[in-house]
KOLFIRO-982672 format. One line per 8 residues: number of its first residue (from 1); for each residue x, y, z of N, C-alpha, C. Coordinates in steps of 0.2 Angstrom, whole numbers. Layout:
REM residues N
NUM) X:Y:Z:X:Y:Z:X:Y:Z  ...
***
This chain:
REM residues 217
1) 347:-27:-91:347:-22:-86:345:-25:-80  348:-24:-73:346:-27:-66:340:-23:-65  334:-28:-62:329:-27:-61:328:-22:-55  335:-20:-51:335:-17:-44:337:-10:-47  339:-10:-53:341:-1:-55:334:1:-58  328:-2:-58:323:1:-62:320:6:-56  320:6:-50:317:9:-47:320:16:-47  327:15:-46:333:20:-46:331:25:-52
9) 332:21:-59:331:24:-66:324:29:-66  319:26:-63:313:29:-62:314:36:-60  317:35:-53:319:43:-49:322:47:-54  327:45:-59:332:48:-62:327:51:-67  324:48:-70:319:51:-75:313:56:-73  312:56:-66:306:59:-65:308:68:-66  313:70:-65:313:75:-67:314:79:-73  315:73:-78:314:76:-86:307:76:-87
17) 303:71:-83:296:69:-85:293:77:-83  295:78:-76:292:84:-73:293:92:-79  298:91:-82:301:97:-86:297:97:-92  293:90:-93:290:90:-100:283:92:-98  280:90:-92:273:89:-91:271:86:-85  265:82:-84:263:78:-78:268:72:-77  268:70:-72:269:65:-71:267:61:-64  269:55:-64:266:50:-61:269:47:-54
25) 266:48:-48:272:44:-42:267:39:-38  270:34:-36:267:29:-31:273:26:-27  270:23:-22:275:17:-21:271:10:-20  277:4:-22:273:-1:-24:274:-6:-17  272:-12:-18:272:-16:-12:276:-15:-7  281:-15:-9:287:-14:-6:290:-7:-3  284:-3:-4:288:3:-2:293:6:-3  294:7:-12:299:10:-15:294:14:-18
33) 297:21:-20:295:26:-24:294:25:-32  290:24:-35:292:24:-42:288:30:-46  290:33:-50:287:38:-56:289:37:-63  285:41:-67:285:41:-74:280:47:-77  282:46:-84:277:51:-86:271:48:-89  272:42:-89:264:38:-89:264:34:-84  257:32:-82:257:27:-75:262:19:-76  267:21:-71:270:14:-70:266:8:-70
41) 269:3:-74:264:-3:-73:263:-5:-65  269:-5:-61:269:-7:-55:266:-2:-50  262:3:-53:258:7:-49:252:6:-49  250:2:-54:243:-1:-56:240:-4:-49  234:-3:-47:232:-8:-42:234:-3:-34  238:2:-35:240:7:-29:237:15:-30  237:16:-24:236:24:-23:242:28:-28  241:33:-30:247:36:-35:244:44:-36
49) 249:49:-36:249:56:-37:251:58:-44  248:61:-46:249:66:-51:252:72:-51  257:74:-53:262:81:-52:262:85:-57  263:91:-56:266:95:-63:271:95:-63  275:99:-69:281:99:-68:285:103:-64  283:106:-58:285:110:-53:285:106:-47  284:98:-47:282:94:-43:276:96:-37  272:99:-40:265:101:-37:260:95:-40
57) 257:93:-32:251:87:-32:247:90:-37  244:87:-42:237:91:-47:232:86:-42  233:78:-41:227:76:-40:231:69:-35  227:65:-32:229:59:-28:224:54:-30  225:49:-32:222:44:-34:221:38:-29  214:36:-27:215:30:-22:216:25:-23  217:19:-20:220:13:-23:212:10:-23  213:5:-29:206:3:-31:204:-1:-22
65) 196:-2:-24:193:-3:-20:193:-12:-18  193:-15:-13:193:-21:-12:185:-25:-14  186:-30:-15:178:-35:-15:174:-33:-8  177:-34:-2:174:-31:3:171:-23:3  177:-20:2:176:-13:1:168:-12:-4  168:-14:-9:165:-15:-14:158:-16:-11  158:-22:-8:151:-23:-6:149:-18:0  153:-16:4:151:-12:10:149:-7:5
73) 152:-3:0:149:3:-2:143:2:-7  141:-5:-9:134:-5:-11:128:-5:-7  130:-9:-1:126:-9:5:124:-1:6  129:2:9:127:10:11:125:13:5  126:12:-1:122:14:-5:115:14:-7  111:7:-5:107:4:-5:103:7:1  106:8:7:103:11:13:102:17:12  105:21:9:103:28:8:100:28:3
81) 99:24:-3:93:25:-6:85:23:-3  86:18:2:81:17:6:77:22:10  84:26:13:81:32:18:78:37:13  81:38:8:79:43:3:70:42:2  70:36:0:63:33:-4:58:34:4  60:33:11:56:33:16:55:42:18  59:45:17:59:52:17:54:55:13  54:54:7:48:57:2:43:53:4
89) 43:48:6:34:44:7:32:48:13  36:50:18:35:54:25:33:61:22  36:65:19:35:70:15:26:68:13  26:64:9:19:66:4:14:64:11  16:60:15:9:59:21:8:64:25  15:68:27:13:75:31:10:79:25  13:79:20:7:86:17:0:82:16  -3:75:14:-7:74:14:-11:77:21
97) -7:75:27:-12:75:34:-14:84:33  -9:88:33:-10:94:34:-15:97:29  -16:95:22:-20:96:17:-28:93:19  -28:86:25:-33:86:27:-36:89:32  -33:91:36:-34:94:45:-32:101:44  -37:104:44:-35:112:48:-34:113:55  -37:109:59:-36:110:65:-37:102:70  -34:104:76:-34:96:80:-41:94:79
105) -46:99:81:-53:97:81:-54:93:77  -51:95:70:-54:91:64:-53:82:63  -47:83:68:-46:74:68:-48:73:72  -51:76:78:-55:72:84:-63:72:80  -64:77:76:-72:75:73:-71:70:68  -67:68:64:-66:63:59:-65:55:64  -62:56:69:-60:50:71:-67:48:75  -72:51:78:-77:50:80:-83:49:75
113) -81:51:70:-86:46:66:-85:40:62  -77:41:62:-77:33:60:-78:29:67  -76:30:72:-79:27:78:-87:24:77  -91:30:76:-97:28:78:-101:24:71  -97:24:65:-99:21:60:-99:13:62  -92:12:65:-90:4:65:-96:2:72  -96:7:76:-102:6:83:-109:3:80  -110:8:75:-118:5:71:-115:-3:69
121) -110:-4:65:-109:-11:62:-110:-16:68  -106:-14:74:-107:-19:78:-114:-19:80  -117:-14:83:-123:-17:85:-128:-20:80  -129:-18:74:-132:-23:69:-131:-29:71  -124:-32:70:-121:-38:70:-123:-41:76  -123:-37:83:-126:-42:89:-132:-42:89  -137:-38:84:-145:-39:86:-145:-45:81  -141:-46:75:-142:-52:72:-141:-57:74
129) -136:-56:79:-133:-63:82:-139:-64:90  -140:-60:92:-145:-62:97:-152:-66:93  -154:-62:88:-159:-66:85:-158:-73:83  -151:-74:80:-149:-81:80:-150:-85:85  -146:-83:90:-146:-87:96:-153:-88:99  -157:-85:99:-164:-85:100:-165:-92:96  -165:-90:89:-170:-96:85:-165:-103:88  -158:-103:87:-155:-108:90:-158:-113:96
137) -159:-107:101:-162:-111:107:-169:-114:106  -174:-112:101:-179:-114:99:-179:-120:97  -175:-119:92:-172:-125:87:-170:-133:92  -166:-129:95:-161:-134:100:-167:-139:105  -173:-135:107:-179:-137:112:-182:-142:107  -184:-140:101:-186:-146:96:-184:-150:94  -178:-150:94:-173:-156:93:-172:-160:99  -174:-160:105:-174:-164:110:-181:-169:109
145) -184:-168:104:-190:-173:104:-187:-178:100  -183:-177:96:-178:-182:92:-172:-187:94  -171:-186:100:-167:-189:103:-166:-197:100  -172:-201:101:-172:-207:101:-175:-209:92  -177:-203:90:-179:-205:82:-174:-201:78  -175:-202:72:-172:-198:65:-175:-192:66  -170:-187:66:-172:-180:65:-174:-177:58  -179:-172:58:-182:-170:52:-176:-167:48
153) -176:-169:40:-171:-165:37:-171:-158:39  -177:-155:39:-178:-147:37:-175:-145:45  -176:-148:50:-172:-148:57:-165:-147:56  -163:-152:53:-156:-152:52:-152:-147:49  -156:-144:45:-155:-139:39:-155:-134:44  -161:-132:47:-161:-125:52:-156:-125:54  -153:-130:59:-149:-128:65:-142:-128:62  -138:-132:55:-133:-130:53:-133:-122:50
161) -138:-119:49:-139:-112:46:-138:-109:50  -142:-112:57:-141:-106:61:-134:-104:66  -130:-112:67:-125:-111:68:-121:-107:65  -121:-108:57:-117:-104:53:-118:-97:54  -124:-93:54:-126:-87:55:-123:-85:61  -123:-90:67:-121:-86:73:-113:-85:72  -108:-91:70:-102:-91:68:-100:-84:64  -104:-83:59:-102:-78:56:-104:-70:58
169) -110:-70:63:-110:-64:66:-104:-64:72  -102:-67:75:-97:-68:80:-90:-66:76  -89:-68:70:-84:-66:68:-84:-58:66  -89:-56:63:-91:-50:62:-90:-46:67  -92:-47:72:-90:-42:78:-84:-41:81  -81:-47:81:-73:-47:81:-69:-43:78  -70:-43:70:-68:-41:66:-69:-33:66  -74:-31:68:-76:-23:69:-73:-21:75
177) -70:-25:79:-70:-22:87:-60:-20:86  -56:-24:80:-52:-25:79:-50:-18:75  -56:-18:70:-56:-10:66:-56:-5:70  -60:-5:75:-61:2:80:-55:2:84  -52:-2:86:-44:-1:88:-40:1:83  -39:-1:77:-36:2:73:-37:9:72  -42:11:71:-47:16:70:-42:23:75  -43:21:81:-39:23:86:-32:26:87
185) -29:21:85:-23:20:83:-20:24:77  -23:24:73:-22:29:67:-22:36:68  -29:37:71:-31:44:73:-27:47:78  -22:43:82:-18:45:87:-12:46:84  -11:41:81:-3:44:77:-3:50:72  -9:52:68:-11:57:65:-11:63:69  -15:63:73:-15:70:80:-8:69:81  -4:65:83:2:67:85:8:70:81
193) 6:66:75:10:70:69:8:77:67  2:78:66:0:84:66:2:91:70  1:87:77:5:94:82:12:94:83  15:90:79:23:90:76:23:94:73  19:92:68:22:98:63:17:105:63  13:105:66:12:112:68:13:115:73  15:111:77:17:116:83:10:117:89  6:116:86:-1:117:90:-1:112:95
201) -7:114:100:-7:110:106:-16:107:105  -16:100:108:-22:97:107:-26:100:112  -32:100:112:-39:103:116:-40:97:122  -38:92:121:-40:86:124:-47:84:123  -52:87:121:-60:86:119:-60:84:112  -65:80:113:-66:73:108:-72:78:106  -74:80:99:-80:82:97:-85:75:92  -91:77:95:-95:72:93:-99:74:86
209) -98:71:82:-102:74:75:-110:73:77  -113:78:74:-120:79:74:-125:73:73  -130:71:77:-134:66:74:-131:59:76  -124:58:80:-122:53:80:-125:47:86  -124:42:84:-127:35:89:-122:36:92  -125:33:99:-122:31:104:-118:25:104  -112:26:108:-106:22:106:-108:16:109  -106:8:105:-107:1:105:-104:-1:113
217) -108:-5:116:-103:-7:122:-100:-14:119
***
């Protein structure tokens, strides 16, 4: 049988298939209509329709996705998954924020307390640093006597230990100052989000906890 007669035969058989039940129709790569009571082989890999005995469309089947479309679909699924995870995490953080603070003033109070704790640590480090620097000055003056002769090992050790202490305290102060900046940023973000969630307004005042220490300079 000539291959050119196959599409015509499929069309002629379509009414018979329709009378018996569902049948399938599609267009092949050349735009020719093909129908059959089962999915024709030439319809595979193409979009097709399932029709009932009256010729009504029961279902339309889209063509298979290309590799590029599959990759894009996978990327979109991952993006949605990440967005959903981020939304869940934001809800968790929002609930924790509302459970922690009853009013905007509670945030002010917590921030001031946290900053005061850091200020205290900075002042303590500054005191230790000042003592170490004073000791280093005295050791340096003592070391001047040994410019032209061997310095005692005990004096050398004291100088190294004092230099190390000065470095440690300077680094500690720098860390605490960065910590204080981070505290301010955190509570500012908490305050902003709290006001967004509750619709309240900030008083603009900072509450100082009782018995708090003065702010370190």
